[in-house]
ZAGUFI-764600 format. One record per atom (N, C-alpha, C): x, y, z. Coordinates in nm, 4 decimals. Layout:
# residues N
+----------+----------+----------+
:        x :        y :        z :
+----------+----------+----------+
:        X :        Y :        Z :
...
+----------+----------+----------+
# end
This chain:
# residues 151
+----------+----------+----------+
:        x :        y :        z :
+----------+----------+----------+
:   0.0810 :  -0.1194 :   0.0000 :
:   0.0000 :   0.0000 :   0.0000 :
:   0.0862 :   0.1271 :   0.0000 :
:   0.1979 :   0.1221 :   0.0723 :
:   0.2871 :   0.2385 :   0.0754 :
:   0.3375 :   0.2695 :  -0.0649 :
:   0.3702 :   0.1635 :  -0.1420 :
:   0.4185 :   0.1851 :  -0.2778 :
:   0.3126 :   0.2561 :  -0.3620 :
:   0.1883 :   0.2148 :  -0.3467 :
:   0.0805 :   0.2778 :  -0.4227 :
:   0.0677 :   0.4251 :  -0.3829 :
:   0.0840 :   0.4549 :  -0.2543 :
:   0.0776 :   0.5937 :  -0.2083 :
:   0.1906 :   0.6764 :  -0.2692 :
:   0.3091 :   0.6182 :  -0.2780 :
:   0.4242 :   0.6889 :  -0.3364 :
:   0.3990 :   0.7197 :  -0.4832 :
:   0.3489 :   0.6228 :  -0.5571 :
:   0.3255 :   0.6472 :  -0.6995 :
:   0.2074 :   0.7422 :  -0.7193 :
:   0.1082 :   0.7345 :  -0.6332 :
:  -0.0056 :   0.8262 :  -0.6416 :
:   0.0417 :   0.9706 :  -0.6199 :
:   0.1264 :   0.9899 :  -0.5188 :
:   0.1795 :   1.1238 :  -0.4925 :
:   0.2614 :   1.1724 :  -0.6118 :
:   0.3460 :   1.0867 :  -0.6643 :
:   0.4288 :   1.1224 :  -0.7800 :
:   0.3418 :   1.1628 :  -0.8987 :
:   0.2389 :   1.0851 :  -0.9252 :
:   0.1505 :   1.1173 :  -1.0377 :
:   0.0766 :   1.2481 :  -1.0147 :
:   0.0383 :   1.2749 :  -0.8912 :
:  -0.0276 :   1.4015 :  -0.8590 :
:   0.0705 :   1.5173 :  -0.8796 :
:   0.1952 :   1.4960 :  -0.8373 :
:   0.2969 :   1.5998 :  -0.8572 :
:   0.3226 :   1.6261 :  -1.0061 :
:   0.3196 :   1.5206 :  -1.0867 :
:   0.3338 :   1.5397 :  -1.2321 :
:   0.2191 :   1.6246 :  -1.2862 :
:   0.0979 :   1.5975 :  -1.2405 :
:  -0.0178 :   1.6767 :  -1.2827 :
:  -0.0006 :   1.8239 :  -1.2458 :
:   0.0458 :   1.8477 :  -1.1227 :
:   0.0666 :   1.9851 :  -1.0766 :
:   0.1743 :   2.0552 :  -1.1593 :
:   0.2819 :   1.9830 :  -1.1894 :
:   0.3878 :   2.0410 :  -1.2726 :
:   0.3330 :   2.0749 :  -1.4103 :
:   0.2590 :   1.9837 :  -1.4673 :
:   0.2026 :   2.0073 :  -1.6008 :
:   0.1124 :   2.1311 :  -1.6003 :
:   0.0330 :   2.1464 :  -1.4957 :
:  -0.0554 :   2.2624 :  -1.4858 :
:   0.0251 :   2.3915 :  -1.4794 :
:   0.1291 :   2.3930 :  -1.3949 :
:   0.2110 :   2.5136 :  -1.3820 :
:   0.2882 :   2.5431 :  -1.5102 :
:   0.3459 :   2.4417 :  -1.5687 :
:   0.4221 :   2.4607 :  -1.6921 :
:   0.3307 :   2.5034 :  -1.8060 :
:   0.2067 :   2.4575 :  -1.8016 :
:   0.1107 :   2.4901 :  -1.9064 :
:   0.0672 :   2.6354 :  -1.9090 :
:   0.0931 :   2.7061 :  -1.7988 :
:   0.0597 :   2.8483 :  -1.7961 :
:   0.1442 :   2.9220 :  -1.9002 :
:   0.0825 :   3.0105 :  -1.9758 :
:   0.1608 :   3.0838 :  -2.0756 :
:   0.2689 :   3.1699 :  -2.0113 :
:   0.3766 :   3.1857 :  -2.0830 :
:   0.4880 :   3.2685 :  -2.0360 :
:   0.4644 :   3.4093 :  -2.0895 :
:   0.4358 :   3.5000 :  -1.9974 :
:   0.4020 :   3.6377 :  -2.0344 :
:   0.5182 :   3.7292 :  -1.9977 :
:   0.5656 :   3.8087 :  -2.0930 :
:   0.6728 :   3.9029 :  -2.0601 :
:   0.6317 :   3.9882 :  -1.9404 :
:   0.7255 :   4.0066 :  -1.8496 :
:   0.6997 :   4.0809 :  -1.7280 :
:   0.6613 :   3.9904 :  -1.6118 :
:   0.6256 :   3.8667 :  -1.6427 :
:   0.5865 :   3.7716 :  -1.5381 :
:   0.6697 :   3.6437 :  -1.5426 :
:   0.7808 :   3.6476 :  -1.6133 :
:   0.8642 :   3.5292 :  -1.6291 :
:   0.9216 :   3.4842 :  -1.4949 :
:   0.9597 :   3.5772 :  -1.4116 :
:   1.0133 :   3.5429 :  -1.2801 :
:   0.9119 :   3.4662 :  -1.1967 :
:   0.7866 :   3.5113 :  -1.1978 :
:   0.6810 :   3.4422 :  -1.1233 :
:   0.6575 :   3.3023 :  -1.1803 :
:   0.6614 :   3.2918 :  -1.3137 :
:   0.6425 :   3.1619 :  -1.3787 :
:   0.7547 :   3.0680 :  -1.3350 :
:   0.8780 :   3.1174 :  -1.3385 :
:   0.9927 :   3.0354 :  -1.2976 :
:   0.9794 :   2.9909 :  -1.1528 :
:   0.9356 :   3.0797 :  -1.0682 :
:   0.9202 :   3.0463 :  -0.9262 :
:   0.8138 :   2.9383 :  -0.9063 :
:   0.7009 :   2.9534 :  -0.9715 :
:   0.5913 :   2.8566 :  -0.9598 :
:   0.6327 :   2.7200 :  -1.0142 :
:   0.6921 :   2.7208 :  -1.1315 :
:   0.7361 :   2.5955 :  -1.1937 :
:   0.8500 :   2.5338 :  -1.1126 :
:   0.9367 :   2.6172 :  -1.0579 :
:   1.0471 :   2.5667 :  -0.9756 :
:   0.9981 :   2.4901 :  -0.8543 :
:   0.8943 :   2.5411 :  -0.7889 :
:   0.8387 :   2.4708 :  -0.6735 :
:   0.7747 :   2.3389 :  -0.7170 :
:   0.6995 :   2.3424 :  -0.8249 :
:   0.6354 :   2.2193 :  -0.8744 :
:   0.7400 :   2.1167 :  -0.9170 :
:   0.8476 :   2.1630 :  -0.9794 :
:   0.9539 :   2.0728 :  -1.0226 :
:   1.0252 :   2.0129 :  -0.9018 :
:   1.0463 :   2.0926 :  -0.7996 :
:   1.1068 :   2.0414 :  -0.6766 :
:   1.0182 :   1.9347 :  -0.6128 :
:   0.8881 :   1.9578 :  -0.6138 :
:   0.7945 :   1.8589 :  -0.5600 :
:   0.8010 :   1.7281 :  -0.6395 :
:   0.8141 :   1.7392 :  -0.7705 :
:   0.8267 :   1.6186 :  -0.8546 :
:   0.9555 :   1.5455 :  -0.8204 :
:   1.0659 :   1.6189 :  -0.8097 :
:   1.1943 :   1.5553 :  -0.7765 :
:   1.1863 :   1.4833 :  -0.6424 :
:   1.1228 :   1.5462 :  -0.5447 :
:   1.1090 :   1.4839 :  -0.4129 :
:   1.0210 :   1.3589 :  -0.4178 :
:   0.9230 :   1.3580 :  -0.5032 :
:   0.8350 :   1.2411 :  -0.5167 :
:   0.8989 :   1.1336 :  -0.6042 :
:   0.9886 :   1.1716 :  -0.6934 :
:   1.0520 :   1.0791 :  -0.7882 :
:   1.1452 :   0.9817 :  -0.7177 :
:   1.2235 :   1.0305 :  -0.6238 :
:   1.3214 :   0.9443 :  -0.5559 :
:   1.2558 :   0.8208 :  -0.4936 :
:   1.1472 :   0.8342 :  -0.4171 :
:   1.0827 :   0.7131 :  -0.3622 :
:   1.0237 :   0.6225 :  -0.4707 :
:   0.9807 :   0.6812 :  -0.5802 :
:   0.9232 :   0.6007 :  -0.6890 :
:   1.0300 :   0.5120 :  -0.7525 :
:   1.1537 :   0.5597 :  -0.7558 :
:   1.2618 :   0.4748 :  -0.8069 :
:   1.2733 :   0.3477 :  -0.7237 :
:   1.2558 :   0.3597 :  -0.5929 :
:   1.2559 :   0.2419 :  -0.5053 :
:   1.1387 :   0.1500 :  -0.5352 :
:   1.0242 :   0.2077 :  -0.5606 :
:   0.9056 :   0.1291 :  -0.5974 :
:   0.9321 :   0.0541 :  -0.7272 :
:   0.9955 :   0.1219 :  -0.8229 :
:   1.0286 :   0.0567 :  -0.9498 :
:   1.1202 :  -0.0627 :  -0.9263 :
:   1.2214 :  -0.0449 :  -0.8409 :
:   1.3136 :  -0.1565 :  -0.8146 :
:   1.2407 :  -0.2763 :  -0.7557 :
:   1.1475 :  -0.2513 :  -0.6652 :
:   1.0667 :  -0.3611 :  -0.6098 :
:   0.9891 :  -0.4288 :  -0.7219 :
:   0.9313 :  -0.3496 :  -0.8111 :
:   0.8569 :  -0.4053 :  -0.9246 :
:   0.9492 :  -0.4869 :  -1.0145 :
:   1.0686 :  -0.4352 :  -1.0411 :
:   1.1618 :  -0.5064 :  -1.1287 :
:   1.2016 :  -0.6407 :  -1.0680 :
:   1.2268 :  -0.6404 :  -0.9389 :
:   1.2593 :  -0.7672 :  -0.8723 :
:   1.1402 :  -0.8620 :  -0.8800 :
:   1.0202 :  -0.8076 :  -0.8641 :
:   0.8995 :  -0.8895 :  -0.8749 :
:   0.8840 :  -0.9487 :  -1.0135 :
:   0.9095 :  -0.8687 :  -1.1154 :
:   0.9007 :  -0.9171 :  -1.2534 :
:   0.9994 :  -1.0315 :  -1.2740 :
:   1.1224 :  -1.0115 :  -1.2282 :
:   1.2253 :  -1.1141 :  -1.2469 :
:   1.1971 :  -1.2389 :  -1.1629 :
:   1.1393 :  -1.2214 :  -1.0450 :
:   1.1026 :  -1.3372 :  -0.9630 :
:   0.9961 :  -1.4209 :  -1.0328 :
:   0.9050 :  -1.3536 :  -1.1014 :
:   0.7966 :  -1.4227 :  -1.1703 :
:   0.8455 :  -1.4829 :  -1.3013 :
:   0.9269 :  -1.4056 :  -1.3740 :
:   0.9671 :  -1.4492 :  -1.5068 :
:   1.1071 :  -1.3959 :  -1.5384 :
:   1.2080 :  -1.4765 :  -1.5130 :
:   1.3470 :  -1.4363 :  -1.5332 :
:   1.3769 :  -1.4038 :  -1.6800 :
:   1.2970 :  -1.4573 :  -1.7714 :
:   1.3181 :  -1.4308 :  -1.9139 :
:   1.2907 :  -1.2851 :  -1.9512 :
:   1.2328 :  -1.2100 :  -1.8591 :
:   1.2045 :  -1.0692 :  -1.8866 :
:   1.3199 :  -0.9781 :  -1.8429 :
:   1.4378 :  -1.0372 :  -1.8217 :
:   1.5549 :  -0.9607 :  -1.7783 :
:   1.5897 :  -0.8468 :  -1.8717 :
:   1.5807 :  -0.8703 :  -2.0010 :
:   1.6106 :  -0.7647 :  -2.0982 :
:   1.5139 :  -0.6485 :  -2.0861 :
:   1.3893 :  -0.6803 :  -2.0661 :
:   1.2873 :  -0.5763 :  -2.0498 :
:   1.3140 :  -0.4958 :  -1.9223 :
:   1.3467 :  -0.5654 :  -1.8144 :
:   1.3741 :  -0.4980 :  -1.6875 :
:   1.4953 :  -0.4057 :  -1.7013 :
:   1.5979 :  -0.4490 :  -1.7702 :
:   1.7152 :  -0.3635 :  -1.7898 :
:   1.6789 :  -0.2391 :  -1.8702 :
:   1.5917 :  -0.2539 :  -1.9678 :
:   1.5476 :  -0.1370 :  -2.0453 :
:   1.4681 :  -0.0412 :  -1.9575 :
:   1.3822 :  -0.0963 :  -1.8719 :
:   1.3050 :  -0.0116 :  -1.7802 :
:   1.3972 :   0.0613 :  -1.6822 :
:   1.4989 :  -0.0074 :  -1.6335 :
:   1.5965 :   0.0580 :  -1.5445 :
:   1.6715 :   0.1688 :  -1.6181 :
:   1.7055 :   0.1431 :  -1.7421 :
:   1.7733 :   0.2455 :  -1.8224 :
:   1.6816 :   0.3664 :  -1.8425 :
:   1.5527 :   0.3413 :  -1.8598 :
:   1.4563 :   0.4512 :  -1.8723 :
:   1.4495 :   0.5321 :  -1.7428 :
:   1.4578 :   0.4645 :  -1.6279 :
:   1.4632 :   0.5354 :  -1.4993 :
:   1.5840 :   0.6283 :  -1.4958 :
:   1.6976 :   0.5775 :  -1.5382 :
:   1.8204 :   0.6568 :  -1.5371 :
:   1.8083 :   0.7760 :  -1.6312 :
:   1.7562 :   0.7513 :  -1.7512 :
:   1.7380 :   0.8612 :  -1.8468 :
:   1.6432 :   0.9675 :  -1.7911 :
:   1.5348 :   0.9229 :  -1.7292 :
:   1.4382 :   1.0182 :  -1.6726 :
:   1.5034 :   1.0996 :  -1.5619 :
:   1.5826 :   1.0347 :  -1.4770 :
:   1.6523 :   1.1056 :  -1.3687 :
:   1.7504 :   1.2074 :  -1.4241 :
:   1.8265 :   1.1666 :  -1.5232 :
:   1.9248 :   1.2570 :  -1.5832 :
:   1.8573 :   1.3762 :  -1.6505 :
:   1.7497 :   1.3495 :  -1.7219 :
:   1.6780 :   1.4570 :  -1.7908 :
:   1.6160 :   1.5531 :  -1.6899 :
:   1.5626 :   1.4989 :  -1.5811 :
:   1.5049 :   1.5820 :  -1.4763 :
:   1.6112 :   1.6743 :  -1.4168 :
:   1.7307 :   1.6231 :  -1.3974 :
:   1.8403 :   1.7041 :  -1.3446 :
:   1.8766 :   1.8166 :  -1.4421 :
:   1.8818 :   1.7858 :  -1.5699 :
:   1.9139 :   1.8873 :  -1.6714 :
:   1.8059 :   1.9949 :  -1.6749 :
:   1.6807 :   1.9536 :  -1.6743 :
:   1.5711 :   2.0500 :  -1.6774 :
:   1.5718 :   2.1389 :  -1.5533 :
:   1.6057 :   2.0809 :  -1.4405 :
:   1.6150 :   2.1581 :  -1.3167 :
:   1.7249 :   2.2632 :  -1.3277 :
:   1.8401 :   2.2228 :  -1.3820 :
:   1.9496 :   2.3197 :  -1.4006 :
:   1.9076 :   2.4320 :  -1.4953 :
:   1.8391 :   2.3978 :  -1.6035 :
:   1.7954 :   2.5003 :  -1.6995 :
:   1.6979 :   2.5981 :  -1.6342 :
:   1.6078 :   2.5441 :  -1.5538 :
:   1.5121 :   2.6321 :  -1.4860 :
:   1.5830 :   2.7205 :  -1.3833 :
:   1.6778 :   2.6649 :  -1.3114 :
:   1.7544 :   2.7430 :  -1.2133 :
:   1.8285 :   2.8566 :  -1.2831 :
:   1.8880 :   2.8263 :  -1.3976 :
:   1.9590 :   2.9286 :  -1.4748 :
:   1.8615 :   3.0375 :  -1.5213 :
:   1.7471 :   2.9964 :  -1.5738 :
:   1.6478 :   3.0933 :  -1.6209 :
:   1.5977 :   3.1798 :  -1.5058 :
:   1.5802 :   3.1197 :  -1.3901 :
:   1.5344 :   3.1947 :  -1.2732 :
:   1.6370 :   3.2998 :  -1.2341 :
:   1.7643 :   3.2638 :  -1.2394 :
:   1.8710 :   3.3599 :  -1.2074 :
:   1.8717 :   3.4757 :  -1.3065 :
:   1.8529 :   3.4435 :  -1.4325 :
:   1.8528 :   3.5482 :  -1.5346 :
:   1.7376 :   3.6459 :  -1.5116 :
:   1.6267 :   3.5948 :  -1.4623 :
:   1.5081 :   3.6790 :  -1.4403 :
:   1.5137 :   3.7581 :  -1.3104 :
:   1.6096 :   3.7313 :  -1.2262 :
:   1.6192 :   3.7987 :  -1.0973 :
:   1.6447 :   3.9481 :  -1.1206 :
:   1.5528 :   4.0352 :  -1.0753 :
:   1.5695 :   4.1791 :  -1.0992 :
:   1.6932 :   4.2384 :  -1.0324 :
:   1.7479 :   4.1706 :  -0.9329 :
:   1.8707 :   4.2191 :  -0.8698 :
:   1.9920 :   4.2009 :  -0.9612 :
:   1.9818 :   4.1079 :  -1.0563 :
:   2.0953 :   4.0792 :  -1.1449 :
:   2.0775 :   4.1367 :  -1.2847 :
:   1.9557 :   4.1396 :  -1.3339 :
:   1.9333 :   4.1848 :  -1.4712 :
:   1.7861 :   4.2168 :  -1.4924 :
:   1.7589 :   4.2918 :  -1.5937 :
:   1.6194 :   4.3196 :  -1.6294 :
:   1.5774 :   4.2336 :  -1.7489 :
:   1.6686 :   4.1501 :  -1.7931 :
:   1.6434 :   4.0655 :  -1.9098 :
:   1.5530 :   3.9475 :  -1.8728 :
:   1.4582 :   3.9191 :  -1.9601 :
:   1.3718 :   3.8024 :  -1.9412 :
:   1.3866 :   3.7117 :  -2.0635 :
:   1.4330 :   3.5905 :  -2.0425 :
:   1.4562 :   3.4996 :  -2.1552 :
:   1.3273 :   3.4291 :  -2.2002 :
:   1.2313 :   3.5056 :  -2.2503 :
:   1.1009 :   3.4497 :  -2.2848 :
:   1.1142 :   3.3369 :  -2.3871 :
:   1.1966 :   3.3556 :  -2.4889 :
:   1.2127 :   3.2506 :  -2.5909 :
:   1.2756 :   3.1247 :  -2.5320 :
:   1.3761 :   3.1429 :  -2.4474 :
:   1.4391 :   3.0272 :  -2.3818 :
:   1.3399 :   2.9550 :  -2.2912 :
:   1.2563 :   3.0317 :  -2.2238 :
:   1.1565 :   2.9723 :  -2.1350 :
:   1.0553 :   2.8924 :  -2.2167 :
:   1.0199 :   2.9395 :  -2.3318 :
:   0.9254 :   2.8647 :  -2.4174 :
:   0.9850 :   2.7289 :  -2.4563 :
:   1.1141 :   2.7258 :  -2.4848 :
:   1.1803 :   2.5990 :  -2.5169 :
:   1.1802 :   2.5095 :  -2.3936 :
:   1.2144 :   2.5650 :  -2.2791 :
:   1.2143 :   2.4897 :  -2.1540 :
:   1.0743 :   2.4382 :  -2.1228 :
:   0.9769 :   2.5207 :  -2.1469 :
:   0.8369 :   2.4822 :  -2.1234 :
:   0.8008 :   2.3584 :  -2.2059 :
:   0.8370 :   2.3586 :  -2.3314 :
:   0.8109 :   2.2435 :  -2.4183 :
:   0.8863 :   2.1206 :  -2.3688 :
:   1.0112 :   2.1395 :  -2.3305 :
:   1.0916 :   2.0267 :  -2.2802 :
:   1.0316 :   1.9676 :  -2.1521 :
:   0.9838 :   2.0537 :  -2.0636 :
:   0.9230 :   2.0058 :  -1.9393 :
:   0.7937 :   1.9289 :  -1.9669 :
:   0.7121 :   1.9808 :  -2.0567 :
:   0.5876 :   1.9107 :  -2.0908 :
:   0.6166 :   1.7761 :  -2.1561 :
:   0.7199 :   1.7718 :  -2.2376 :
:   0.7599 :   1.6452 :  -2.2996 :
:   0.8072 :   1.5477 :  -2.1926 :
:   0.8860 :   1.5963 :  -2.0967 :
:   0.9346 :   1.5091 :  -1.9891 :
:   0.8180 :   1.4528 :  -1.9089 :
:   0.7192 :   1.5359 :  -1.8791 :
:   0.6020 :   1.4893 :  -1.8031 :
:   0.5312 :   1.3778 :  -1.8800 :
:   0.5129 :   1.3967 :  -2.0099 :
:   0.4454 :   1.2941 :  -2.0911 :
:   0.5249 :   1.1636 :  -2.0918 :
:   0.6550 :   1.1735 :  -2.1081 :
:   0.7401 :   1.0542 :  -2.1082 :
:   0.7386 :   0.9874 :  -1.9700 :
:   0.7427 :   1.0671 :  -1.8643 :
:   0.7408 :   1.0129 :  -1.7276 :
:   0.6109 :   0.9376 :  -1.7010 :
:   0.4993 :   0.9932 :  -1.7452 :
:   0.3707 :   0.9232 :  -1.7288 :
:   0.3697 :   0.7918 :  -1.8061 :
:   0.4188 :   0.7959 :  -1.9274 :
:   0.4244 :   0.6745 :  -2.0086 :
:   0.5106 :   0.5675 :  -1.9445 :
:   0.6214 :   0.6090 :  -1.8857 :
:   0.7111 :   0.5137 :  -1.8204 :
:   0.6425 :   0.4491 :  -1.7005 :
:   0.5707 :   0.5283 :  -1.6230 :
:   0.4977 :   0.4733 :  -1.5079 :
:   0.3983 :   0.3665 :  -1.5530 :
:   0.3269 :   0.3970 :  -1.6598 :
:   0.2298 :   0.3001 :  -1.7119 :
:   0.3001 :   0.1746 :  -1.7624 :
:   0.4151 :   0.1928 :  -1.8238 :
:   0.4891 :   0.0785 :  -1.8766 :
:   0.5376 :  -0.0130 :  -1.7640 :
:   0.5884 :   0.0444 :  -1.6562 :
:   0.6322 :  -0.0370 :  -1.5425 :
:   0.5137 :  -0.1177 :  -1.4896 :
:   0.3995 :  -0.0523 :  -1.4739 :
:   0.2793 :  -0.1221 :  -1.4267 :
:   0.2391 :  -0.2348 :  -1.5218 :
:   0.2400 :  -0.2050 :  -1.6502 :
:   0.1968 :  -0.3051 :  -1.7494 :
:   0.2875 :  -0.4276 :  -1.7510 :
:   0.4184 :  -0.4055 :  -1.7401 :
:   0.5097 :  -0.5198 :  -1.7444 :
:   0.5001 :  -0.6042 :  -1.6176 :
:   0.4655 :  -0.5419 :  -1.5065 :
:   0.4438 :  -0.6196 :  -1.3848 :
:   0.3219 :  -0.7093 :  -1.4024 :
:   0.2162 :  -0.6543 :  -1.4578 :
:   0.0952 :  -0.7332 :  -1.4847 :
:   0.1250 :  -0.8404 :  -1.5887 :
:   0.1966 :  -0.8047 :  -1.6925 :
:   0.2303 :  -0.9006 :  -1.7992 :
:   0.3098 :  -1.0180 :  -1.7436 :
:   0.4059 :  -0.9879 :  -1.6570 :
:   0.4853 :  -1.0962 :  -1.5979 :
:   0.3951 :  -1.1888 :  -1.5173 :
:   0.3032 :  -1.1307 :  -1.4426 :
:   0.2101 :  -1.2115 :  -1.3627 :
:   0.1218 :  -1.2972 :  -1.4513 :
:   0.0731 :  -1.2391 :  -1.5593 :
:  -0.0147 :  -1.3141 :  -1.6498 :
:   0.0614 :  -1.4262 :  -1.7201 :
:   0.1841 :  -1.3986 :  -1.7590 :
:   0.2643 :  -1.5037 :  -1.8236 :
:   0.2903 :  -1.6185 :  -1.7275 :
:   0.3166 :  -1.5831 :  -1.6011 :
:   0.3433 :  -1.6861 :  -1.4998 :
:   0.2200 :  -1.7719 :  -1.4745 :
:   0.1026 :  -1.7097 :  -1.4821 :
:  -0.0207 :  -1.7848 :  -1.4540 :
:  -0.0765 :  -1.8522 :  -1.5782 :
:  -0.0180 :  -1.8248 :  -1.6943 :
:  -0.0633 :  -1.8910 :  -1.8164 :
:  -0.1758 :  -1.8182 :  -1.8881 :
:  -0.2092 :  -1.6944 :  -1.8488 :
:  -0.3196 :  -1.6229 :  -1.9113 :
:  -0.2789 :  -1.5444 :  -2.0351 :
:  -0.1513 :  -1.5308 :  -2.0598 :
:  -0.1046 :  -1.4546 :  -2.1757 :
:  -0.0641 :  -1.5496 :  -2.2868 :
:  -0.0493 :  -1.4967 :  -2.4073 :
:  -0.0077 :  -1.5832 :  -2.5191 :
:   0.1396 :  -1.6044 :  -2.5232 :
+----------+----------+----------+
# end
């Protein structure tokens, strides 16, 4: 049940990030956008770490049920690593954009750069959701193969 709570929180955090990122970037309000998205992104990062543990439990479960799915599990683990690395890069880009928007340092607002970051963040959210569904599906698939219900 704890694992389900962790993934539920993570999925809720993804929804919140998507909502914040989906807000249009308006000149003069880029700093506020960065701040809002930064908090949502931090919440996602905090929820992501426990989900990686949940994934590992699932991967061990898949392999316990069906060792022949080792290649699939390695691909899923690689996807976890890619998602973590991409999340770190996006966080750095947002931190940089936030610094640029700080009125104490500059009056420049990187609206075009933020639009690119916005697209990248929305893409990451979509990929992250797909990965979560894939982990769930392969756990079910392994169970079905073990019980003889799959082809």
